C-alpha positions, -999 to +999 in steps of 0.1 A: +746-541+006+739-545+043+748-508+049+724-498+021+696-519+037+703-503+071+703-468+055+671-476+036+655-488+068+665-456+087+651-435+059+618-453+060+616-449+098+625-413+095+597-408+070+571-425+093+584-404+123+580-372+103+544-382+094+536-389+130+549-355+141+531-337+113+498-355+123+502-344+159+512-308+151+483-304+126+458-316+152+473-294+179+470-264+156+434-272+146+423-279+182+444-252+199+413-232+211+398-263+226+431-274+242+435-240+259+399-240+271+404-275+285+433-264+307+416-231+317+384-249+327+402-275+348+422-248+365+391-228+372+367-255+383+391-277+402+418-253+411+423-216+421+398-193+405+419-161+408+450-156+388+482-147+407+482-113+390+446-106+400+452-117+436+483-095+439+466-065+424+436-069+446+456-071+478+481-043+467+456-018+453+425-024+475+439-042+505+414-070+497+419-107+501+407-126+471+381-150+484+368-181+467+334-198+472+337-227+446+303-241+439+314-257+406+337-282+421+309-297+443+286-299+413+313-316+393+318-342+420+281-348+421+279-354+384+309-377+385+293-398+412+260-399+392+279-410+361+296-438+381+262-452+389+249-448+354+266-476+335+247-480+302+232-512+291+251-530+263+241-559+242+263-581+221+241-592+192+251-623+172+246-618+135+259-650+119+280-681+121+278-688+158+260-711+182+238-699+211+265-710+236+293-692+218+272-660+216+265-662+253+302-666+261+312-638+237+287-615+254+299-624+289+335-619+279+328-585+263+309-572+293+335-586+317+362-565+300+340-534+295+327-533+330+357-545+349+369-524+378+398-509+358+375-501+328+350-484+351+378-464+367+389-453+332+353-443+323+350-423+355+382-404+347+374-395+311+338-386+319+350-361+346+377-347+322+351-342+294+326-327+318+350-301+331+373-296+301+348-300+272+364-332+258+386-361+267+400-393+253+409-428+262+424-458+244+424-496+243+456-516+246+468-551+253+488-565+281+498-599+294+475-616+318+503-618+343+541-615+342+548-652+334+520-655+308+521-652+270+483-647+268+472-611+261+441-594+274+425-562+260+426-534+286+412-498+289+437-470+296+431-433+304+452-402+298+464-379+326+461-351+301+438-360+271+450-329+252+481-350+244+460-372+222+455-364+185+431-375+157+424-371+120+407-338+113+386-355+086+372-382+108+334-385+105+326-408+135+316-388+166+343-406+186+368-404+157+375-442+156+376-439+118+407-417+119+434-426+094+460-411+117+458-409+155+478-413+186+490-397+218+523-383+231+540-387+265+572-374+281+600-396+293+631-383+311+664-390+294+676-410+323+646-433+321+649-435+283+686-446+286+675-473+311+648-486+288+662-481+253+699-476+258+724-447+260+734-450+223+699-444+210+693-416+236+724-398+224+712-399+188+680-380+196+688-343+195+687-322+226+665-296+208+641-308+181+616-288+160+583-305+153+594-313+117+626-313+097+622-284+073+608-249+073+583-260+046+569-287+069+568-263+098+548-239+077+524-266+068+520-278+104+521-245+124+501-215+115+520-181+118+498-169+147+503-201+166+541-201+163+546-194+200+529-227+208+553-250+191+556-283+210+592-293+220+597-329+210+631-333+228+652-312+251+680-316+276+656-330+302+633-353+284+621-369+251+586-370+238+573-405+230+548-406+201+524-436+200+512-433+164+484-453+148+484-454+110+456-471+090+465-488+058+435-495+035+436-527+014+409-533-013+394-567-018+364-581-037+334-600-023+309-622-042+273-629-036+263-665-044+228-677-054+227-696-020+227-662-002+263-666+011+289-639+006+324-651+000+358-634-005+379-640-036+401-665-017+370-684-005+356-684-040+389-697-053+387-726-028+351-733-040+363-734-076+392-758-067+369-781-048+343-779-076+368-793-102+366-827-085+328-827-087+327-816-123+331-852-135+303-864-112+277-838-119+268-831-155+248-799-149+253-767-167+240-743-141+265-715-143+273-696-174+297-667-165+288-648-197+252-648-186+251-653-149+217-670-148+207-691-178+170-696-168+164-660-158+159-638-189+158-607-168+193-610-154+219-586-165+251-602-181+279-607-155+308-584-165+340-602-174+360-578-151+339-589-121+350-625-124+377-639-102+412-645-117+405-682-120+377-676-145+390-647-165+403-653-201+389-689-200+366-703-226+330-708-216+332-745-224+362-749-200+346-730-171+337-749-140+303-752-124+306-740-088+294-764-061+288-754-025+279-781+000+272-804-029+247-780-046+255-760-077+255-722-072+260-691-094+276-658-088+249-631-086+268-600-077+302-586-066+316-554-051+348-540-037+353-537+000+380-521+022+401-538+048+416-515+073+449-525+088+460-505+118+497-502+124+510-490+157+544-473+160+562-461+192+584-433+180+611-412+196+629-386+175+635-402+141+636-437+155+608-463+157+612-480+190+584-506+185+559-514+157+532-540+154+498-545+138+470-536+162+442-562+165+414-540+152+404-521+121+394-491+141+416-465+158+420-475+194+422-439+205+387-428+213+376-392+214+351-383+242+328-353+235+309-334+262+287-313+239+305-297+210+293-277+180+308-267+146+313-231+136+307-216+101+341-228+090+334-264+099+357-263+129+347-283+160+343-262+192+341-282+224+323-268+254+327-276+291+295-284+310+304-254+332+314-231+304+285-208+310+291-207+347+325-190+347+312-154+349+286-162+376+312-180+397+336-150+394+307-128+405+302-150+436+338-147+444+337-109+440+307-108+464+326-129+489+357-108+486+337-076+492+319-091+522+353-101+537+367-067+530+338-050+549+344-073+578+381-066+576+378-028+578+352-029+605+365-015+638+364-037+669+358-008+693+327-013+713+325+021+731+332+057+723+342+081+751+365+110+762+401+104+769+395+117+804+372+086+809+403+063+806+429+086+820+443+063+847+465+034+839+440+009+854+412+022+831+434+022+801+444-014+808+408-025+813+393-007+783+421-016+760+420-053+766+392-070+745+396-102+765+386-084+798+357-104+813+352-084+845+316-080+857+323-043+862+341-022+837+352+010+855+360+043+839+372+077+851+348+106+855+353+136+833+347+172+845+317+176+822+302+143+833+307+124+799+309+086+801+317+059+775+288+052+751+283+019+733+289+018+695+265+002+671+285-022+649+280-018+612+263-047+595+268-062+560+246-047+533+215-068+527+220-062+489+252-083+491+232-113+504+205-107+478+230-106+449+248-137+463+215-157+464+207-145+428+241-155+416+238-190+432+204-194+416+219-185+382+243-214+387+214-238+394+195-226+364+225-227+340+235-263+350+201-277+360+219-291+392+195-279+419+202-286+455+174-312+459+190-331+430+224-329+447+210-344+479+196-314+498+162-316+514+133-303+493+096-298+497+088-332+484+069-354+509+071-388+492+097-410+476+078-409+443+079-371+443+117-372+451+123-396+422+102-375+398+122-344+408+154-363+402+142-374+367+135-338+358+169-328+369+184-355+347+171-339+316+197-311+320+226-335+320+212-359+294+233-346+265+264-352+286+254-387+296+244-395+260+279-385+247+296-405+274+274-436+264+284-431+228+321-431+238+315-464+258+298-479+227+327-468+204+351-486+228+328-516+226+331-516+188+369-516+190+368-543+217+345-564+196+371-566+168+399-572+193+384-602+210+388-628+182+423-616+174+435-614+210+418-646+222+431-666+193+441-698+211+428-722+237+427-707+272+407-705+304+389-673+313+370-665+344+335-652+336+307-639+358+276-658+350+243-643+362+230-674+380+261-693+391+286-664+397+323-666+388+331-696+367+361-708+347+353-714+310+376-729+284+374-711+251+386-723+217+390-758+230+399-784+205+375-813+207+396-836+185+433-842+179+431-826+144+415-794+155+386-798+131+361-794+159+364-765+184+341-759+214+333-724+226+350-709+195+348-672+199+371-665+170+343-671+145+310-654+140+299-619+134+287-598+163+276-562+169+279-542+201+253-516+207+236-496+235+202-507+247+175-479+249+161-471+283+177-466+317+210-482+327+214-516+343+220-499+377+191-476+370+168-505+363+179-523+395+172-491+414+137-487+399+130-524+406+142-520+442+119-490+446+090-510+433+097-539+456+099-515+486+065-502+476+051-537+476+066-545+510+052-512+523+018-522+512+021-558+524+051-565+547+042-602+548+051-607+511+088-606+518+091-644+517+077-643+482+101-618+468+132-622+490+155-634+462+144-606+439+150-580+466+185-593+471+192-594+434+185-557+431+204-545+461+231-519+451+260-543+459+288-556+437+281-593+445+247-604+458+249-641+447+255-655+482+228-632+497+204-642+469+211-679+473+204-676+511+172-657+507+161-682+480+157-707+508+129-685+522+109-686+489+089-718+483+099-737+452+065-735+437+066-697+440+099-696+421+084-719+395+053-698+393+075-667+387+090-685+356+058-698+341+031-674+354+010-702+370+012-725+400+025-760+393-005-775+411-036-758+423-067-763+444-047-780+472-040-811+451-007-830+455+019-826+429+020-856+405+049-880+408+075-883+380+057-914+365+024-896+363+041-865+348+058-888+322+024-903+313+008-869+312+035-857+288+031-887+266-007-882+265-002-846+256+023-855+229-002-881+215-030-854+216-007-830+198+002-856+171-035-864+166-043-827+164-015-822+140-028-851+118-063-836+118-049-802+108-029-818+080-061-835+068-079-802+069-051-786+050-052-813+023-090-810+020-086-772+017-059-777-009-082-800-029-111-776-027-088-747-037-076-768-067-113-775-077-120-738-075-089-731-095-099-756-122-134-742-123-121-706-126-097-717-152-125-734-173-147-703-169-118-682-180-112-704-210-149-703-220-148-665-218-117-665-240-134-687-266-165-665-266-143-635-270-125-652-299-159-662-315-172-627-313-139-614-327-141-638-356-178-629-363-168-592-362-140-598-387-164-618-410-190-590-409-163-565-417-153-586-447-189-588-459-193-550-457-160-545-475-172-569-503-206-551-507-189-517-507-164-530-533-192-544-554-212-512-553-181-492-562-174-515-592-210-512-605-209-475-601-176-473-620-191-494-648-222-472-651-201-441-652-179-456-679-210-466-699-224-430-696-190-416-707-190-438-738-225-428-747-216-392-744-186-397-766-206-415-793-232-388-794-207-360-795-188-377-823-220-382-843-230-346-840-196-334-851-198-356-882-232-344-892-222-308-889-192-313-912-214-330-937-239-301-938-211-276-944-211-259-911-179-243-900-168-234-866-179-198-869 
C-alpha cells in the first residue's frame, strides 16, 4: 500500500510538471516574435549595433571600420532617470469593516513595502527593460524578515531576463494578473542542484529532456516552424527550474440580508445556529423562505435551490427566523462567487521540489507592457520605445563609418615636388619625417627650378554633415526626446518656459509612463491581498509616519487574554489600492518647490514664514530633521494660521489664557445649544403648519371626490330617466302598431266574408 501511495504521488507530480512545461512552451511559442525582438532591441540599444558578420564584411570588402555613434543608449538612460523620479501617487482606500487608525496603518504599511528601496530598484529595472525591449515582468514573493525570524514579509523581485516568464494566453487584465497558469524559469548548474536538493534527485533528472513527454504533446506545444527554438529543460551542464503558479477556482454562494450585510454560506449557517436560541424568546414570524418578504407583495418568491443547506427540505413551520444583532432579518438575494486559490510549485524535471499556497488570489507574476497592440489574429505584439529608431540609428552609423573611411584614406603628404628636390639624404630625412619642427625646411634645387608646392588637404563633404544632422533630428522627432528635455541648453529664458518645454516633452513618453504606473498598481493589488495573510499574527513593524518619522507600531495586538479584542488589526477590513490622478508625489513636491522659490524671489523676507514647507519639499530622502529645525524659525501662530486659515488672535490683542478659552468654548456651546433648540422649535412649527396644509388639502380633495360622486350619481339617475321614457314610448308605439294590425285584420276578414256571401269568386 505504501508503494502504491508513493507511485500515485509521483504520477500526480509528473502530471503537474507536464502541465507546467506545456504552459511555458505554449507561451514561448505564442510570444516568440516578441521574445526575439526583446533580445534584438537590447543588443542594439545597449550593446554593439553592428553584427560580427557585417563588421567583418565591411572591413574585408571595403577596408572600412564599422563606427558606432549610439544616441539611443543616452536617451534610454535619460528616460530611466526620469522614471526613477516619477513614482506615482497611490492611495489605499478603506471600503468596510475597519477603523480610521487601522486604515492609516494599512496605508502606511502598503506604501512602505511598495516604495521601499528594493521595490524602487525593481521598478527601475523592469521599467528600463520594458522601455528597451517592449515588455518586461516582475513578481512578488515572501521572505523571512531576517535569518532568525519566522515572520514573513512581502518582497518585490525582478528578472534578469523577463523573457523567461510566462503567462496565460487568455488573460484579460493588461498586466495578466488574472492568469490561470503563469510562472518563470531559471537555470541551475547540476553541481549547485546536487548541493541544494541532493545527488539522488539530480541523477533522476535526465541529461537531455524534451519540453514534454510525448510527440503528441510536443505537437501541441511547439509549432512546426518553431521547432528549432525548442527550449532545453535539462542537459549535462544544468537543470531548468520552473516556478509554476496554478489557480484553482472554488465556487461559493453569498447571501444579501435585509440589513444590507452580505454573508457567506458559513456565516449564514452561524447566524441560523445562533438564531435557534432566540426563537423561543422572540415570537415574530418575519422570514418566510417560500416568500422571502411577507409584507412586500411585489417581492419575487425565493427559490428553494437558493436556500442554504440548513433550510432546504424543511417544513415552513419548522424554519427558523434569522436574527442578526438581536434584530430579525430576511434573505433578499443570493449569487455564486468564485474563490481563486493560487498554488505555487517549484519543479525540476518530473519532480516537485516545493509546493505551497500563495497568499493572494491573483498571479504574483506581473506583465509590464511598454506600448503593445493586437494584430488581426488577436495576437499581442509588443513594441520597444526605440523600435522606430533602428533604421535611423543604423543610418547614423553608416555616415560615421563613411566619414571615418574618408579620413582614413586621406594622405598625410603636405607638399608635392620633384624627386630632385629631395635628392640628398639630409633632404629625404627632413621631408620624410612628419615630426620635423625645424624653422627652415631645406630642399634640393632641380635643374628646371621646380620646388615643393603645398597640397590642399581634402575636406569631408558638407552633405555628410547635413545628412547626419537630419538623421539626429529624426531621432528627436521619433522619440520626442529633444536635447533641451535631456538637459541641453535651449532658447528658453525663464524657469517657467523651461518647465513648460519639459511638460510638452513629457507628452511623447506619457503612454510608456502610464503603462508602468498600471504595472505598479497591479503589484499593489496583489500586495493588498498578501498583507492580511502574511501579517497574520502580532508583530512590530517600523513605519515611516509623515509627521514623526520612523516609528515602531505593534499590529494585531491582543488587548485581552482571550483574543476577543485586537488593536491595529490589519487582517480585517476591505481595502482597494488605486492610482491617484495627477502628477506623482515627487512631481508635486517639485512643483511646490518651484512655487516656493517664486515666492522667495518676489519677497526674500518671507522665508521665515515658509521655511518648514520649503524643507518638506526638498528632493531629499529624509527631511524630517531639517524640517523640524526650520520649524523653529516659523512663529507658532503662523503654523496655526496655516492650518485654520486665520490668525489665532488679531489686532495686537494678547492671546486668551486657558481659563478664558474654556469659558469662551462653554459660551459657544451654550449658544449652539440655544440655536439648536430654536431651530428644533422652528422645525416643529413648520411641521405643524405642513400638517395643517396637508389636512386642508386632504379635506379639499375629499370634497372634490364627493362632488364628483354626486355628479356621477346625478348623471346615472338622468340616464335611468331617459331610458324609462324611451322604454315607455317604445311600449306605447308597439301597442298602437298592434291595435292597427288587429283593425286591419278585422276589416280584411269582414270583406272576405261579404264577398263569399255575394257569390264572388276569386276570378
